[in-house]
C-alpha positions as CSV (number, residue, x, y, z in Angstrom):
1,M,-27.0,12.9,40.5
2,S,-24.4,13.4,37.9
3,R,-24.4,11.2,34.8
4,P,-21.3,9.1,34.0
5,A,-19.2,10.6,31.2
6,R,-19.6,9.0,27.9
7,P,-16.6,7.0,26.7
8,S,-14.6,8.7,23.9
9,P,-15.0,7.1,20.5
10,S,-12.6,4.3,19.8
11,P,-9.8,5.2,17.3
12,I,-10.6,1.9,15.6
13,A,-14.4,2.4,15.4
14,P,-15.6,1.5,11.9
15,G,-16.7,4.2,9.6
16,K,-18.9,4.0,6.5
17,P,-18.4,0.9,4.3
18,Q,-15.7,1.5,1.7
19,I,-17.4,-0.4,-1.0
20,R,-15.6,1.3,-4.0
21,G,-12.2,1.2,-2.3
22,A,-12.7,-2.5,-1.4
23,A,-13.8,-3.4,-4.9
24,G,-10.8,-1.6,-6.3
25,M,-8.3,-3.3,-4.0
26,T,-9.9,-6.7,-4.7
27,A,-9.7,-6.1,-8.5
28,A,-6.1,-4.9,-8.2
29,L,-5.2,-8.0,-6.2
30,M,-6.8,-10.3,-8.7
31,T,-5.2,-8.5,-11.6
32,V,-1.8,-9.0,-10.0
33,M,-2.5,-12.7,-9.4
34,W,-3.7,-13.4,-12.9
35,G,-1.3,-11.1,-14.7
36,Q,1.6,-12.8,-13.0
37,E,0.5,-16.3,-13.8
38,I,-0.2,-15.4,-17.5
39,A,3.3,-13.9,-17.7
40,D,4.8,-16.9,-15.9
41,Q,3.2,-19.4,-18.2
42,F,3.6,-17.7,-21.5
43,V,6.7,-15.4,-21.1
44,F,8.9,-16.8,-18.3
45,G,8.3,-20.5,-18.8
46,Q,7.2,-21.0,-15.1
47,Q,10.5,-19.8,-13.8
48,L,8.8,-17.3,-11.5
49,D,7.7,-20.3,-9.3
50,A,11.3,-20.4,-8.0
51,Y,10.3,-17.3,-5.9
52,G,8.1,-19.5,-3.7
53,I,9.2,-20.1,-0.1
54,S,12.0,-22.7,0.3
55,P,12.2,-23.3,4.1
56,R,15.5,-22.4,5.7
57,E,17.3,-21.8,2.5
58,A,19.7,-18.9,3.1
59,G,19.1,-15.8,1.1
60,T,15.5,-16.7,0.2
61,F,13.6,-15.3,3.2
62,W,12.4,-12.3,1.2
63,H,10.4,-14.8,-0.9
64,I,7.7,-14.5,1.8
65,W,6.6,-11.3,-0.1
66,T,6.3,-13.1,-3.5
67,A,5.1,-16.6,-2.7
68,P,1.4,-15.6,-2.0
69,F,1.1,-14.2,-5.5
70,L,2.5,-17.2,-7.3
71,H,0.7,-20.4,-8.5
72,A,1.9,-23.7,-9.9
73,D,-0.6,-23.5,-12.8
74,F,-3.9,-22.0,-13.9
75,A,-5.9,-24.8,-12.1
76,H,-4.1,-23.8,-8.8
77,L,-5.0,-20.1,-9.4
78,V,-8.6,-20.8,-10.4
79,A,-9.1,-22.9,-7.2
80,N,-7.9,-19.9,-5.1
81,S,-9.5,-17.0,-7.0
82,V,-13.1,-17.0,-5.8
83,P,-12.5,-17.5,-2.0
84,L,-9.6,-15.0,-2.3
85,A,-11.8,-12.3,-4.0
86,V,-14.7,-12.8,-1.6
87,L,-12.6,-12.8,1.6
88,A,-10.4,-9.9,0.4
89,F,-13.4,-7.8,-0.3
90,M,-15.0,-8.6,3.1
91,T,-11.7,-7.7,4.7
92,A,-11.3,-4.4,2.9
93,V,-14.8,-3.1,2.9
94,R,-14.6,-1.6,6.4
95,S,-11.1,-0.2,6.0
96,V,-8.8,-0.3,2.9
97,S,-5.8,0.9,4.9
98,R,-6.3,-1.9,7.4
99,F,-6.7,-4.4,4.6
100,V,-3.2,-3.4,3.3
101,L,-1.7,-3.7,6.8
102,A,-3.4,-7.1,7.4
103,T,-2.1,-8.4,4.1
104,A,1.4,-7.4,4.9
105,L,1.2,-8.9,8.4
106,I,-0.2,-12.2,7.0
107,A,2.6,-12.4,4.5
108,L,5.2,-11.6,7.1
109,I,4.0,-13.8,9.9
110,G,2.6,-16.6,7.8
111,G,5.5,-16.6,5.3
112,G,8.1,-16.3,8.1
113,L,6.7,-19.3,9.9
114,I,6.7,-21.3,6.7
115,W,10.3,-20.4,6.0
116,L,11.2,-21.3,9.6
117,L,9.1,-24.4,10.2
118,G,8.0,-25.7,6.8
119,R,9.1,-29.0,5.3
120,G,12.6,-29.0,4.0
121,G,13.3,-29.4,0.3
122,S,9.8,-28.0,-0.6
123,N,8.5,-24.9,-2.5
124,H,5.5,-23.2,-0.9
125,L,3.5,-20.8,-3.1
126,G,-0.1,-19.8,-3.7
127,A,-2.8,-17.4,-2.5
128,S,-4.2,-20.0,0.0
129,E,-1.9,-18.4,2.6
130,L,-3.9,-15.2,2.1
131,V,-7.3,-17.0,1.9
132,F,-6.7,-18.6,5.3
133,G,-5.2,-15.4,6.6
134,Y,-8.2,-13.3,5.6
135,L,-10.7,-15.8,7.0
136,A,-8.8,-15.8,10.4
137,Y,-8.6,-12.0,10.3
138,L,-12.4,-11.7,9.9
139,L,-13.0,-14.2,12.7
140,G,-10.5,-12.4,14.9
141,V,-12.0,-9.0,14.3
142,G,-15.4,-10.4,15.3
143,W,-13.9,-11.7,18.5
144,W,-11.8,-8.6,19.4
145,E,-14.4,-5.9,18.5
146,R,-17.6,-7.8,19.4
147,T,-19.7,-5.2,17.6
148,P,-22.8,-6.3,15.6
149,V,-21.2,-5.5,12.2
150,A,-17.9,-7.4,13.0
151,I,-19.8,-10.4,14.4
152,V,-22.1,-10.6,11.4
153,I,-19.2,-10.4,9.0
154,A,-17.4,-13.1,10.9
155,V,-20.4,-15.3,10.9
156,I,-20.9,-14.9,7.1
157,A,-17.2,-15.6,6.5
158,F,-17.4,-18.7,8.6
159,A,-20.6,-19.9,6.9
160,L,-19.1,-19.4,3.5
161,Y,-15.6,-20.8,4.1
162,G,-15.4,-22.4,7.5
163,G,-15.1,-25.8,5.9
164,I,-11.7,-25.0,4.5
165,L,-10.3,-25.1,8.1
166,W,-9.6,-28.8,7.7
167,G,-6.9,-27.7,5.3
168,V,-4.6,-26.7,8.3
169,L,-4.1,-30.4,8.9
170,P,-1.5,-32.5,7.1
171,S,-3.2,-34.6,4.5
172,N,-2.2,-34.3,0.9
173,P,1.6,-34.3,0.6
174,T,1.4,-32.1,-2.5
175,V,-0.6,-29.4,-0.6
176,S,1.1,-26.8,1.6
177,W,-0.9,-27.3,4.8
178,E,1.8,-25.2,6.4
179,A,0.7,-22.2,4.3
180,H,-2.9,-22.8,5.4
181,L,-2.0,-23.1,9.1
182,F,0.6,-20.3,9.3
183,G,-1.5,-18.0,7.1
184,F,-4.4,-18.6,9.6
185,I,-2.1,-17.7,12.5
186,G,-0.9,-14.6,10.7
187,G,-4.5,-13.5,10.2
188,L,-5.3,-14.0,13.9
189,V,-2.3,-12.0,14.9
190,A,-3.1,-9.2,12.5
191,A,-6.7,-9.0,13.9
192,A,-5.3,-8.8,17.4
193,L,-2.8,-6.1,16.6
194,L,-5.1,-4.0,14.5
195,H,-8.4,-4.4,16.5
196,R,-7.7,-5.3,20.1
197,T,-8.4,-2.5,22.5
198,A,-8.1,-2.2,26.3
199,R,-11.5,-2.6,27.9
200,P,-12.4,-0.1,30.6
201,A,-12.0,-1.4,34.2
202,R,-15.1,-2.1,36.1
203,R,-15.7,0.3,39.0
204,P,-16.0,-1.2,42.5
205,G,-19.6,-1.9,43.2
206,G,-20.6,-1.2,39.7
207,P,-22.7,-3.5,37.5
208,F,-21.2,-6.3,35.4
209,V,-21.3,-5.4,31.7
């Protein structure tokens, strides 16, 4: 009796952990965040905050690319720094290239939804969009891949930062819950686009797997 052919390796199957690359990308991200805020506070007099997302203001849609890297002050940046660094590293450690793509998708989708649906007359900025996006991405990868490594990483991410999910609900009027919610949506979409694969069809009479 012939044996069934082994399935070909998935093009998205994870390789070896890219610890050095992930650490480098995380360090670069944090350097950009802190370098920008230092320059904004001491050189530009907080004028860079004008490049946050102003919903539905013509000519400002491109601010979706700058807003996640801006902060209102150092306290705002400090609050985001640790979860951003941890979740960014966890996102990048399996694939640096996918980390870059996921970041771009979170900024595009999350920022685009903020610009389209956010409260008018407001200015949305801060890395919390990326924090929620990376958390959603890791949870989404665990769901789509369903491999032991992906599931373990998703569980760890949820155990560490699952409590922040309350932030997607409107509460404090000075906090951009829209950035939290839409960043989370962007992370889920990024996980689906980068990790979802078609599952093989079950043969008639074959076992359920």
